[in-house]
C-alpha positions in Angstrom: 194.5 -108.9 -84.6 190.9 -110.0 -83.7 189.3 -112.9 -81.3 185.9 -114.5 -81.8 184.2 -111.6 -79.6 186.0 -108.9 -81.4 184.6 -110.1 -84.9 181.0 -110.1 -83.3 181.6 -106.8 -82.4 182.8 -105.8 -86.1 179.2 -107.5 -87.1 177.3 -105.9 -84.8 179.2 -102.2 -85.6 178.5 -103.0 -89.3 174.9 -103.7 -89.2 174.2 -100.8 -87.1 176.0 -98.4 -89.5 174.6 -99.7 -92.3 171.3 -99.1 -90.3 172.4 -95.4 -89.9 172.7 -95.0 -93.4 169.9 -96.7 -95.2 168.1 -93.9 -95.9 171.1 -92.4 -97.8 172.4 -95.5 -99.1 168.5 -96.3 -100.8 168.7 -92.8 -102.1 171.7 -93.2 -103.8 170.4 -96.1 -105.5 167.2 -94.6 -106.2 168.7 -92.3 -108.7 170.9 -95.2 -110.3 168.9 -98.5 -110.0 165.7 -99.5 -108.3 165.9 -98.2 -105.0 165.8 -100.7 -102.6 170.0 -100.9 -101.8 169.9 -99.4 -98.2 166.3 -101.0 -97.4 167.7 -104.7 -98.6 170.8 -104.3 -96.7 169.4 -103.0 -93.2 167.2 -105.9 -93.8 169.8 -108.7 -94.3 171.8 -107.2 -91.4 169.0 -107.1 -89.3 168.6 -111.1 -89.6 172.2 -111.6 -89.3 171.8 -109.2 -86.1 168.5 -112.0 -84.7 171.6 -114.9 -84.6 174.6 -113.3 -83.6 173.6 -114.7 -80.0 174.3 -118.1 -81.5 178.1 -117.1 -82.1 179.6 -117.3 -79.1 180.8 -120.8 -79.0 181.7 -120.9 -83.0 185.3 -120.1 -84.9 185.2 -117.2 -87.0 185.1 -119.0 -90.0 181.8 -120.8 -89.1 180.3 -117.2 -88.1 181.7 -115.4 -91.4 179.7 -118.6 -92.8 176.8 -117.9 -91.5 176.3 -114.1 -91.9 176.7 -114.8 -95.4 174.5 -117.5 -95.9 171.6 -115.3 -94.3 172.7 -112.0 -96.5 172.3 -114.6 -99.2 168.9 -115.4 -98.1 167.3 -112.2 -97.2 169.1 -109.3 -99.0 167.4 -109.7 -102.4 168.7 -107.9 -105.6 172.5 -108.5 -106.8 173.4 -107.2 -103.3 172.7 -110.6 -101.6 174.4 -112.6 -103.8 177.6 -111.0 -104.0 177.9 -109.4 -100.4 176.5 -113.3 -99.3 179.4 -114.7 -101.4 181.8 -112.6 -100.1 181.2 -113.4 -96.3 180.9 -116.8 -97.4 184.7 -116.9 -99.0 186.0 -114.9 -96.3 184.7 -117.6 -94.2 186.3 -120.6 -95.8 189.7 -118.9 -95.2 189.0 -118.5 -91.4 187.6 -122.1 -91.3 188.7 -123.3 -87.7 190.3 -120.0 -86.3 189.7 -118.2 -83.5 192.2 -115.5 -84.1 193.1 -113.9 -87.1 195.7 -111.6 -88.1 196.4 -109.2 -90.4 197.4 -111.6 -93.2 194.8 -113.8 -92.2 192.2 -110.5 -92.9 194.0 -109.7 -96.3 193.6 -113.1 -97.4 190.1 -113.5 -96.3 189.4 -109.8 -98.4 191.2 -111.1 -101.2 188.7 -114.3 -101.3 185.8 -112.3 -100.7 186.2 -110.3 -103.4 187.5 -113.0 -105.6 183.9 -114.4 -105.0 182.5 -111.1 -106.2 184.3 -111.0 -109.3 183.4 -114.4 -110.4 179.8 -114.4 -109.0 179.0 -111.0 -111.2 181.1 -111.7 -113.7 182.4 -107.7 -113.0 185.8 -105.9 -113.0 187.1 -102.4 -112.1 185.5 -99.9 -114.3 181.8 -100.8 -114.5 180.4 -99.0 -111.3 180.1 -101.4 -109.2 181.2 -102.1 -105.3 184.6 -103.3 -106.9 185.6 -99.7 -107.9 186.0 -99.5 -104.2 186.9 -103.2 -103.2 189.9 -103.8 -105.6 191.6 -100.2 -104.8 191.3 -100.9 -101.0 192.4 -104.5 -100.9 195.7 -103.1 -103.3 196.2 -100.3 -100.7 195.6 -102.4 -97.4 198.4 -105.4 -99.1 201.0 -102.1 -100.3 200.7 -100.2 -96.6 201.0 -103.5 -94.5 203.8 -105.0 -96.4 205.7 -101.6 -96.4 205.8 -101.3 -92.5 203.8 -104.2 -91.0 201.1 -101.7 -89.2 197.7 -103.3 -89.4 195.8 -99.6 -88.6 197.7 -97.7 -90.9 197.1 -100.1 -93.5 193.0 -100.4 -93.1 193.2 -96.7 -93.1 194.7 -96.9 -96.5 192.1 -98.9 -97.4 189.1 -96.8 -96.6 190.8 -93.5 -98.2 191.2 -96.1 -101.0 187.8 -96.9 -100.9 186.3 -93.4 -100.5 188.6 -92.5 -103.4 186.8 -95.5 -105.2 183.5 -94.1 -104.5 184.5 -90.7 -106.0 185.7 -92.6 -109.3 182.2 -94.1 -109.7 180.6 -90.9 -110.2 182.8 -90.2 -113.0 181.8 -93.4 -115.6 179.0 -95.0 -116.4 177.8 -98.1 -115.2 177.3 -101.1 -117.5 176.8 -104.0 -114.7 173.2 -104.5 -113.3 170.3 -102.1 -113.1 172.3 -98.9 -113.0 173.2 -100.1 -117.0 169.5 -99.4 -118.4 169.9 -95.4 -117.6 173.7 -95.8 -119.2 175.1 -92.2 -119.3 173.0 -90.5 -117.3 174.3 -93.2 -114.3 177.4 -90.5 -114.7 177.3 -87.8 -111.9 176.4 -90.3 -109.2 178.2 -92.8 -106.9 177.5 -96.6 -106.8 175.8 -97.7 -103.5 177.6 -101.1 -103.4 180.7 -99.3 -103.2 179.3 -97.4 -100.8 177.7 -99.7 -98.3 181.4 -101.3 -99.0 183.2 -98.5 -98.0 181.1 -98.2 -94.7 181.7 -102.0 -93.4 185.7 -100.9 -94.1 185.6 -98.0 -91.9 183.5 -99.6 -89.3 186.6 -102.6 -89.1 189.2 -99.8 -89.2 187.8 -97.9 -86.4 187.3 -101.2 -84.2 191.4 -102.6 -84.6 
């Protein structure tokens, strides 16, 4: 499914997509939190972009671990530790691999999400990135188990993630800065669920 050069291409694509959506993500965050999600994520992926030339001779696990460490140290807010942990946990699953298949990807996504759950002490229904992440994982697993079609599975994951964003509009935030405004967060989509969906779309487009 993906070798080292494809993983590097995906990381570049995610960075470009985050940059393209920086204002939108910041606007979303402005409504329900402290208005820095897009700015922080863009800063993190620009820092990642700067170290991409060092990735060529590394395995996929090492690359993802280094992406996670860079996000952890540069993104700030809650998103840095959460996305940083997700990439590092995914990297641990891919340790030593120069190619990954769909089963590897599912295991990496599962480990990344598990890291977010533990680090954020969160679950679904709290208006966080997990409201897109967990439905996406479930949809990918179910689709891939049904017919072993990676592209179809990823597209199913993106659809579930987008539905997760819509779901976040219907509930109030009970985690993070957004929880401070309680019921006033209803009607607005979660920025983290949105940035995760942007990343997953980029992966689906390139596989």
